[in-house]
PDB file of N, CA, C, O and CB in Angstrom:
ATOM      1  N   MET A   1    -126.156 154.653  -7.955  1.00  0.00           N
ATOM      2  CA  MET A   1    -125.598 155.082  -8.338  1.00  0.00           C
ATOM      3  C   MET A   1    -124.999 155.481  -7.153  1.00  0.00           C
ATOM      4  O   MET A   1    -125.663 155.638  -6.128  1.00  0.00           O
ATOM      5  CB  MET A   1    -125.989 155.628  -9.177  1.00  0.00           C
ATOM      6  N   LYS A   2    -123.475 155.709  -7.219  1.00  0.00           N
ATOM      7  CA  LYS A   2    -122.984 156.605  -5.973  1.00  0.00           C
ATOM      8  C   LYS A   2    -122.927 158.222  -6.198  1.00  0.00           C
ATOM      9  O   LYS A   2    -122.680 158.877  -7.211  1.00  0.00           O
ATOM     10  CB  LYS A   2    -121.442 156.133  -5.577  1.00  0.00           C
ATOM     11  N   LYS A   3    -123.238 158.595  -4.922  1.00  0.00           N
ATOM     12  CA  LYS A   3    -123.270 160.085  -5.454  1.00  0.00           C
ATOM     13  C   LYS A   3    -121.969 160.268  -4.884  1.00  0.00           C
ATOM     14  O   LYS A   3    -121.462 159.516  -4.052  1.00  0.00           O
ATOM     15  CB  LYS A   3    -124.544 161.226  -4.931  1.00  0.00           C
ATOM     16  N   ARG A   4    -121.110 161.977  -5.684  1.00  0.00           N
ATOM     17  CA  ARG A   4    -119.953 161.805  -5.452  1.00  0.00           C
ATOM     18  C   ARG A   4    -120.211 163.550  -5.408  1.00  0.00           C
ATOM     19  O   ARG A   4    -121.046 164.161  -6.074  1.00  0.00           O
ATOM     20  CB  ARG A   4    -118.917 160.827  -6.495  1.00  0.00           C
ATOM     21  N   ASN A   5    -118.847 164.361  -4.031  1.00  0.00           N
ATOM     22  CA  ASN A   5    -118.974 165.304  -4.253  1.00  0.00           C
ATOM     23  C   ASN A   5    -117.850 166.083  -4.868  1.00  0.00           C
ATOM     24  O   ASN A   5    -116.655 165.943  -4.610  1.00  0.00           O
ATOM     25  CB  ASN A   5    -119.417 165.609  -3.371  1.00  0.00           C
ATOM     26  N   LEU A   6    -118.434 166.987  -5.782  1.00  0.00           N
ATOM     27  CA  LEU A   6    -117.974 167.671  -6.827  1.00  0.00           C
ATOM     28  C   LEU A   6    -117.330 168.874  -6.782  1.00  0.00           C
ATOM     29  O   LEU A   6    -116.662 169.410  -7.666  1.00  0.00           O
ATOM     30  CB  LEU A   6    -118.813 167.812  -7.511  1.00  0.00           C
ATOM     31  N   LYS A   7    -117.608 169.289  -5.583  1.00  0.00           N
ATOM     32  CA  LYS A   7    -117.244 170.689  -4.879  1.00  0.00           C
ATOM     33  C   LYS A   7    -115.829 170.491  -4.445  1.00  0.00           C
ATOM     34  O   LYS A   7    -115.618 169.462  -3.803  1.00  0.00           O
ATOM     35  CB  LYS A   7    -118.238 171.102  -3.516  1.00  0.00           C
ATOM     36  N   PRO A   8    -114.737 171.352  -4.696  1.00  0.00           N
ATOM     37  CA  PRO A   8    -113.073 170.953  -3.568  1.00  0.00           C
ATOM     38  C   PRO A   8    -113.172 171.327  -2.627  1.00  0.00           C
ATOM     39  O   PRO A   8    -113.770 172.381  -2.409  1.00  0.00           O
ATOM     40  CB  PRO A   8    -111.611 171.501  -3.776  1.00  0.00           C
ATOM     41  N   GLU A   9    -112.605 170.583  -1.681  1.00  0.00           N
ATOM     42  CA  GLU A   9    -112.888 171.009  -0.148  1.00  0.00           C
ATOM     43  C   GLU A   9    -112.771 172.693   0.088  1.00  0.00           C
ATOM     44  O   GLU A   9    -112.578 173.451  -0.864  1.00  0.00           O
ATOM     45  CB  GLU A   9    -111.667 170.197   0.903  1.00  0.00           C
ATOM     46  N   GLN A  10    -112.881 173.057   1.158  1.00  0.00           N
ATOM     47  CA  GLN A  10    -112.910 174.645   1.523  1.00  0.00           C
ATOM     48  C   GLN A  10    -111.310 174.972   1.574  1.00  0.00           C
ATOM     49  O   GLN A  10    -110.519 174.537   2.411  1.00  0.00           O
ATOM     50  CB  GLN A  10    -113.769 175.029   3.190  1.00  0.00           C
ATOM     51  N   GLY A  11    -111.065 175.719   0.634  1.00  0.00           N
ATOM     52  CA  GLY A  11    -109.190 176.475   0.743  1.00  0.00           C
ATOM     53  C   GLY A  11    -108.976 175.944  -0.266  1.00  0.00           C
ATOM     54  O   GLY A  11    -107.783 176.132  -0.505  1.00  0.00           O
ATOM     55  N   ASN A  12    -109.590 175.158  -1.320  1.00  0.00           N
ATOM     56  CA  ASN A  12    -108.561 174.008  -2.007  1.00  0.00           C
ATOM     57  C   ASN A  12    -109.284 174.407  -3.642  1.00  0.00           C
ATOM     58  O   ASN A  12    -110.502 174.324  -3.800  1.00  0.00           O
ATOM     59  CB  ASN A  12    -108.842 171.869  -1.268  1.00  0.00           C
ATOM     60  N   GLU A  13    -108.403 174.811  -4.714  1.00  0.00           N
ATOM     61  CA  GLU A  13    -109.354 174.723  -5.701  1.00  0.00           C
ATOM     62  C   GLU A  13    -109.161 173.478  -6.728  1.00  0.00           C
ATOM     63  O   GLU A  13    -108.221 172.689  -6.825  1.00  0.00           O
ATOM     64  CB  GLU A  13    -109.336 176.026  -6.407  1.00  0.00           C
ATOM     65  N   LEU A  14    -110.124 173.554  -7.311  1.00  0.00           N
ATOM     66  CA  LEU A  14    -109.992 172.341  -8.724  1.00  0.00           C
ATOM     67  C   LEU A  14    -109.182 172.266  -9.804  1.00  0.00           C
ATOM     68  O   LEU A  14    -109.596 172.906 -10.770  1.00  0.00           O
ATOM     69  CB  LEU A  14    -111.057 172.275  -9.511  1.00  0.00           C
ATOM     70  N   ASN A  15    -108.508 171.887  -9.901  1.00  0.00           N
ATOM     71  CA  ASN A  15    -107.179 172.194 -11.023  1.00  0.00           C
ATOM     72  C   ASN A  15    -107.675 171.272 -11.943  1.00  0.00           C
ATOM     73  O   ASN A  15    -108.627 170.540 -11.671  1.00  0.00           O
ATOM     74  CB  ASN A  15    -105.389 171.831 -10.538  1.00  0.00           C
ATOM     75  N   ILE A  16    -106.916 171.253 -13.342  1.00  0.00           N
ATOM     76  CA  ILE A  16    -107.379 170.708 -14.869  1.00  0.00           C
ATOM     77  C   ILE A  16    -107.338 169.466 -14.241  1.00  0.00           C
ATOM     78  O   ILE A  16    -108.424 169.238 -13.707  1.00  0.00           O
ATOM     79  CB  ILE A  16    -106.359 170.936 -16.424  1.00  0.00           C
ATOM     80  N   ASP A  17    -106.493 168.531 -14.081  1.00  0.00           N
ATOM     81  CA  ASP A  17    -106.630 166.997 -13.852  1.00  0.00           C
ATOM     82  C   ASP A  17    -107.962 166.722 -13.396  1.00  0.00           C
ATOM     83  O   ASP A  17    -108.853 165.959 -13.767  1.00  0.00           O
ATOM     84  CB  ASP A  17    -105.618 166.416 -12.799  1.00  0.00           C
ATOM     85  N   GLN A  18    -107.822 167.648 -12.400  1.00  0.00           N
ATOM     86  CA  GLN A  18    -109.762 167.509 -11.421  1.00  0.00           C
ATOM     87  C   GLN A  18    -110.903 166.949 -12.514  1.00  0.00           C
ATOM     88  O   GLN A  18    -111.462 165.867 -12.696  1.00  0.00           O
ATOM     89  CB  GLN A  18    -110.655 169.620 -10.815  1.00  0.00           C
ATOM     90  N   LEU A  19    -110.939 168.040 -13.032  1.00  0.00           N
ATOM     91  CA  LEU A  19    -111.759 168.524 -13.724  1.00  0.00           C
ATOM     92  C   LEU A  19    -111.790 167.305 -14.855  1.00  0.00           C
ATOM     93  O   LEU A  19    -112.768 166.559 -14.893  1.00  0.00           O
ATOM     94  CB  LEU A  19    -111.396 169.987 -14.096  1.00  0.00           C
ATOM     95  N   SER A  20    -111.069 167.195 -15.452  1.00  0.00           N
ATOM     96  CA  SER A  20    -110.905 166.519 -16.625  1.00  0.00           C
ATOM     97  C   SER A  20    -111.181 165.070 -16.495  1.00  0.00           C
ATOM     98  O   SER A  20    -111.759 164.430 -17.374  1.00  0.00           O
ATOM     99  CB  SER A  20    -109.621 166.742 -17.115  1.00  0.00           C
ATOM    100  N   LYS A  21    -110.696 164.493 -15.221  1.00  0.00           N
ATOM    101  CA  LYS A  21    -111.451 163.069 -14.637  1.00  0.00           C
ATOM    102  C   LYS A  21    -112.872 163.484 -14.482  1.00  0.00           C
ATOM    103  O   LYS A  21    -113.573 162.822 -15.247  1.00  0.00           O
ATOM    104  CB  LYS A  21    -110.843 162.452 -13.029  1.00  0.00           C
ATOM    105  N   HIS A  22    -113.644 164.446 -13.682  1.00  0.00           N
ATOM    106  CA  HIS A  22    -114.983 164.593 -13.176  1.00  0.00           C
ATOM    107  C   HIS A  22    -115.714 164.272 -14.905  1.00  0.00           C
ATOM    108  O   HIS A  22    -116.591 163.431 -15.101  1.00  0.00           O
ATOM    109  CB  HIS A  22    -115.295 166.414 -12.266  1.00  0.00           C
ATOM    110  N   LEU A  23    -115.125 165.127 -15.956  1.00  0.00           N
ATOM    111  CA  LEU A  23    -115.975 165.295 -16.940  1.00  0.00           C
ATOM    112  C   LEU A  23    -116.055 164.069 -18.117  1.00  0.00           C
ATOM    113  O   LEU A  23    -116.897 164.012 -19.013  1.00  0.00           O
ATOM    114  CB  LEU A  23    -115.597 166.592 -17.478  1.00  0.00           C
ATOM    115  N   TRP A  24    -114.703 162.887 -17.819  1.00  0.00           N
ATOM    116  CA  TRP A  24    -114.575 161.893 -18.460  1.00  0.00           C
ATOM    117  C   TRP A  24    -115.559 161.065 -17.491  1.00  0.00           C
ATOM    118  O   TRP A  24    -116.550 160.726 -18.137  1.00  0.00           O
ATOM    119  CB  TRP A  24    -113.101 161.480 -18.715  1.00  0.00           C
ATOM    120  N   GLU A  25    -115.602 160.714 -16.416  1.00  0.00           N
ATOM    121  CA  GLU A  25    -116.584 160.025 -15.257  1.00  0.00           C
ATOM    122  C   GLU A  25    -118.269 160.350 -15.885  1.00  0.00           C
ATOM    123  O   GLU A  25    -119.015 159.381 -16.018  1.00  0.00           O
ATOM    124  CB  GLU A  25    -116.263 160.955 -13.396  1.00  0.00           C
ATOM    125  N   SER A  26    -118.743 161.676 -16.223  1.00  0.00           N
ATOM    126  CA  SER A  26    -119.507 162.423 -16.582  1.00  0.00           C
ATOM    127  C   SER A  26    -120.148 161.739 -17.693  1.00  0.00           C
ATOM    128  O   SER A  26    -121.125 160.994 -17.772  1.00  0.00           O
ATOM    129  CB  SER A  26    -118.968 163.578 -16.769  1.00  0.00           C
ATOM    130  N   ALA A  27    -119.139 162.308 -18.701  1.00  0.00           N
ATOM    131  CA  ALA A  27    -119.470 161.553 -20.385  1.00  0.00           C
ATOM    132  C   ALA A  27    -119.793 159.904 -20.039  1.00  0.00           C
ATOM    133  O   ALA A  27    -120.872 159.514 -20.486  1.00  0.00           O
ATOM    134  CB  ALA A  27    -117.713 161.632 -21.704  1.00  0.00           C
ATOM    135  N   ASN A  28    -119.018 158.948 -19.331  1.00  0.00           N
ATOM    136  CA  ASN A  28    -119.164 157.420 -19.285  1.00  0.00           C
ATOM    137  C   ASN A  28    -120.622 157.205 -18.728  1.00  0.00           C
ATOM    138  O   ASN A  28    -121.318 156.245 -19.058  1.00  0.00           O
ATOM    139  CB  ASN A  28    -117.968 156.660 -18.282  1.00  0.00           C
ATOM    140  N   ILE A  29    -121.008 158.162 -17.877  1.00  0.00           N
ATOM    141  CA  ILE A  29    -121.713 157.870 -17.447  1.00  0.00           C
ATOM    142  C   ILE A  29    -123.134 158.150 -18.143  1.00  0.00           C
ATOM    143  O   ILE A  29    -124.065 157.362 -18.306  1.00  0.00           O
ATOM    144  CB  ILE A  29    -121.395 158.194 -16.471  1.00  0.00           C
ATOM    145  N   LEU A  30    -123.004 159.799 -18.586  1.00  0.00           N
ATOM    146  CA  LEU A  30    -124.357 160.070 -19.577  1.00  0.00           C
ATOM    147  C   LEU A  30    -124.118 158.997 -20.679  1.00  0.00           C
ATOM    148  O   LEU A  30    -125.245 158.545 -20.882  1.00  0.00           O
ATOM    149  CB  LEU A  30    -124.461 161.812 -20.352  1.00  0.00           C
ATOM    150  N   ARG A  31    -123.096 158.244 -21.634  1.00  0.00           N
ATOM    151  CA  ARG A  31    -123.095 157.306 -22.440  1.00  0.00           C
ATOM    152  C   ARG A  31    -123.896 156.073 -22.276  1.00  0.00           C
ATOM    153  O   ARG A  31    -124.530 155.514 -23.171  1.00  0.00           O
ATOM    154  CB  ARG A  31    -121.993 157.063 -22.548  1.00  0.00           C
ATOM    155  N   GLY A  32    -123.782 155.638 -20.800  1.00  0.00           N
ATOM    156  CA  GLY A  32    -123.976 154.144 -20.579  1.00  0.00           C
ATOM    157  C   GLY A  32    -123.510 153.309 -21.414  1.00  0.00           C
ATOM    158  O   GLY A  32    -122.450 153.475 -22.018  1.00  0.00           O
ATOM    159  N   PRO A  33    -124.334 152.226 -21.539  1.00  0.00           N
ATOM    160  CA  PRO A  33    -124.006 150.992 -22.083  1.00  0.00           C
ATOM    161  C   PRO A  33    -124.035 150.480 -23.352  1.00  0.00           C
ATOM    162  O   PRO A  33    -124.148 149.350 -23.827  1.00  0.00           O
ATOM    163  CB  PRO A  33    -124.556 150.315 -21.587  1.00  0.00           C
ATOM    164  N   VAL A  34    -123.861 151.955 -23.930  1.00  0.00           N
ATOM    165  CA  VAL A  34    -123.919 152.045 -25.934  1.00  0.00           C
ATOM    166  C   VAL A  34    -122.295 151.239 -26.801  1.00  0.00           C
ATOM    167  O   VAL A  34    -121.272 151.916 -26.700  1.00  0.00           O
ATOM    168  CB  VAL A  34    -123.842 154.459 -26.545  1.00  0.00           C
ATOM    169  N   ASP A  35    -122.207 150.122 -27.434  1.00  0.00           N
ATOM    170  CA  ASP A  35    -121.279 149.614 -28.150  1.00  0.00           C
ATOM    171  C   ASP A  35    -120.445 150.861 -28.817  1.00  0.00           C
ATOM    172  O   ASP A  35    -120.968 151.921 -29.161  1.00  0.00           O
ATOM    173  CB  ASP A  35    -121.920 148.639 -29.117  1.00  0.00           C
ATOM    174  N   ALA A  36    -119.160 150.566 -28.929  1.00  0.00           N
ATOM    175  CA  ALA A  36    -118.497 151.396 -29.441  1.00  0.00           C
ATOM    176  C   ALA A  36    -118.623 151.754 -30.340  1.00  0.00           C
ATOM    177  O   ALA A  36    -118.645 152.984 -30.373  1.00  0.00           O
ATOM    178  CB  ALA A  36    -117.723 151.288 -29.445  1.00  0.00           C
ATOM    179  N   ALA A  37    -118.780 151.096 -31.568  1.00  0.00           N
ATOM    180  CA  ALA A  37    -120.156 150.878 -33.076  1.00  0.00           C
ATOM    181  C   ALA A  37    -120.975 151.890 -33.042  1.00  0.00           C
ATOM    182  O   ALA A  37    -121.088 152.916 -33.713  1.00  0.00           O
ATOM    183  CB  ALA A  37    -121.379 149.461 -33.036  1.00  0.00           C
ATOM    184  N   ASP A  38    -121.526 151.441 -32.158  1.00  0.00           N
ATOM    185  CA  ASP A  38    -123.100 152.695 -32.274  1.00  0.00           C
ATOM    186  C   ASP A  38    -122.593 154.297 -31.785  1.00  0.00           C
ATOM    187  O   ASP A  38    -122.955 155.340 -32.328  1.00  0.00           O
ATOM    188  CB  ASP A  38    -124.734 152.127 -30.764  1.00  0.00           C
ATOM    189  N   PHE A  39    -121.719 154.181 -30.685  1.00  0.00           N
ATOM    190  CA  PHE A  39    -121.622 155.631 -30.136  1.00  0.00           C
ATOM    191  C   PHE A  39    -120.810 156.178 -31.231  1.00  0.00           C
ATOM    192  O   PHE A  39    -121.112 157.356 -31.422  1.00  0.00           O
ATOM    193  CB  PHE A  39    -120.906 155.836 -28.576  1.00  0.00           C
ATOM    194  N   LYS A  40    -120.117 155.858 -31.826  1.00  0.00           N
ATOM    195  CA  LYS A  40    -119.336 156.733 -33.205  1.00  0.00           C
ATOM    196  C   LYS A  40    -120.624 157.223 -34.303  1.00  0.00           C
ATOM    197  O   LYS A  40    -120.631 157.966 -35.285  1.00  0.00           O
ATOM    198  CB  LYS A  40    -118.030 155.431 -34.274  1.00  0.00           C
ATOM    199  N   THR A  41    -121.628 156.454 -33.644  1.00  0.00           N
ATOM    200  CA  THR A  41    -123.111 157.215 -34.861  1.00  0.00           C
ATOM    201  C   THR A  41    -123.665 158.718 -34.233  1.00  0.00           C
ATOM    202  O   THR A  41    -124.182 159.679 -34.802  1.00  0.00           O
ATOM    203  CB  THR A  41    -124.999 155.899 -34.838  1.00  0.00           C
ATOM    204  N   TYR A  42    -123.307 158.465 -32.768  1.00  0.00           N
ATOM    205  CA  TYR A  42    -123.538 159.719 -32.437  1.00  0.00           C
ATOM    206  C   TYR A  42    -122.604 160.747 -32.584  1.00  0.00           C
ATOM    207  O   TYR A  42    -123.140 161.772 -33.007  1.00  0.00           O
ATOM    208  CB  TYR A  42    -123.870 159.716 -31.348  1.00  0.00           C
ATOM    209  N   ILE A  43    -121.525 160.840 -32.410  1.00  0.00           N
ATOM    210  CA  ILE A  43    -120.449 161.525 -32.182  1.00  0.00           C
ATOM    211  C   ILE A  43    -120.068 162.548 -33.514  1.00  0.00           C
ATOM    212  O   ILE A  43    -119.910 163.767 -33.592  1.00  0.00           O
ATOM    213  CB  ILE A  43    -119.377 160.475 -31.822  1.00  0.00           C
ATOM    214  N   PHE A  44    -119.999 161.422 -34.529  1.00  0.00           N
ATOM    215  CA  PHE A  44    -119.455 161.888 -35.988  1.00  0.00           C
ATOM    216  C   PHE A  44    -120.522 163.010 -36.277  1.00  0.00           C
ATOM    217  O   PHE A  44    -120.070 164.142 -36.449  1.00  0.00           O
ATOM    218  CB  PHE A  44    -119.446 160.547 -37.306  1.00  0.00           C
ATOM    219  N   PRO A  45    -121.373 162.898 -36.323  1.00  0.00           N
ATOM    220  CA  PRO A  45    -122.358 164.144 -36.550  1.00  0.00           C
ATOM    221  C   PRO A  45    -122.052 165.448 -35.709  1.00  0.00           C
ATOM    222  O   PRO A  45    -122.277 166.574 -36.153  1.00  0.00           O
ATOM    223  CB  PRO A  45    -123.866 163.704 -36.164  1.00  0.00           C
ATOM    224  N   LEU A  46    -121.492 165.187 -34.389  1.00  0.00           N
ATOM    225  CA  LEU A  46    -121.332 165.919 -33.700  1.00  0.00           C
ATOM    226  C   LEU A  46    -120.232 167.013 -34.039  1.00  0.00           C
ATOM    227  O   LEU A  46    -120.380 168.235 -34.029  1.00  0.00           O
ATOM    228  CB  LEU A  46    -121.251 165.270 -32.758  1.00  0.00           C
ATOM    229  N   LEU A  47    -119.106 166.288 -34.338  1.00  0.00           N
ATOM    230  CA  LEU A  47    -117.917 167.130 -35.063  1.00  0.00           C
ATOM    231  C   LEU A  47    -117.737 167.236 -36.169  1.00  0.00           C
ATOM    232  O   LEU A  47    -116.639 167.743 -36.399  1.00  0.00           O
ATOM    233  CB  LEU A  47    -116.839 166.860 -34.861  1.00  0.00           C
ATOM    234  N   PHE A  48    -118.443 166.935 -37.242  1.00  0.00           N
ATOM    235  CA  PHE A  48    -118.509 167.349 -38.597  1.00  0.00           C
ATOM    236  C   PHE A  48    -119.733 168.078 -38.745  1.00  0.00           C
ATOM    237  O   PHE A  48    -120.040 168.555 -39.838  1.00  0.00           O
ATOM    238  CB  PHE A  48    -118.426 166.228 -39.554  1.00  0.00           C
TER     239      PHE A  48
END
């Protein structure tokens, strides 16, 4: 797994778009190779 520098460069701020991309990528890494049909089994109880 390749490491990423999640800290913004000195003097730059992390904007909402960058944060959203990092969170989405993190969720995909944590989810791993789960079929979409199986994934909803985990998500629906969290939503309702």
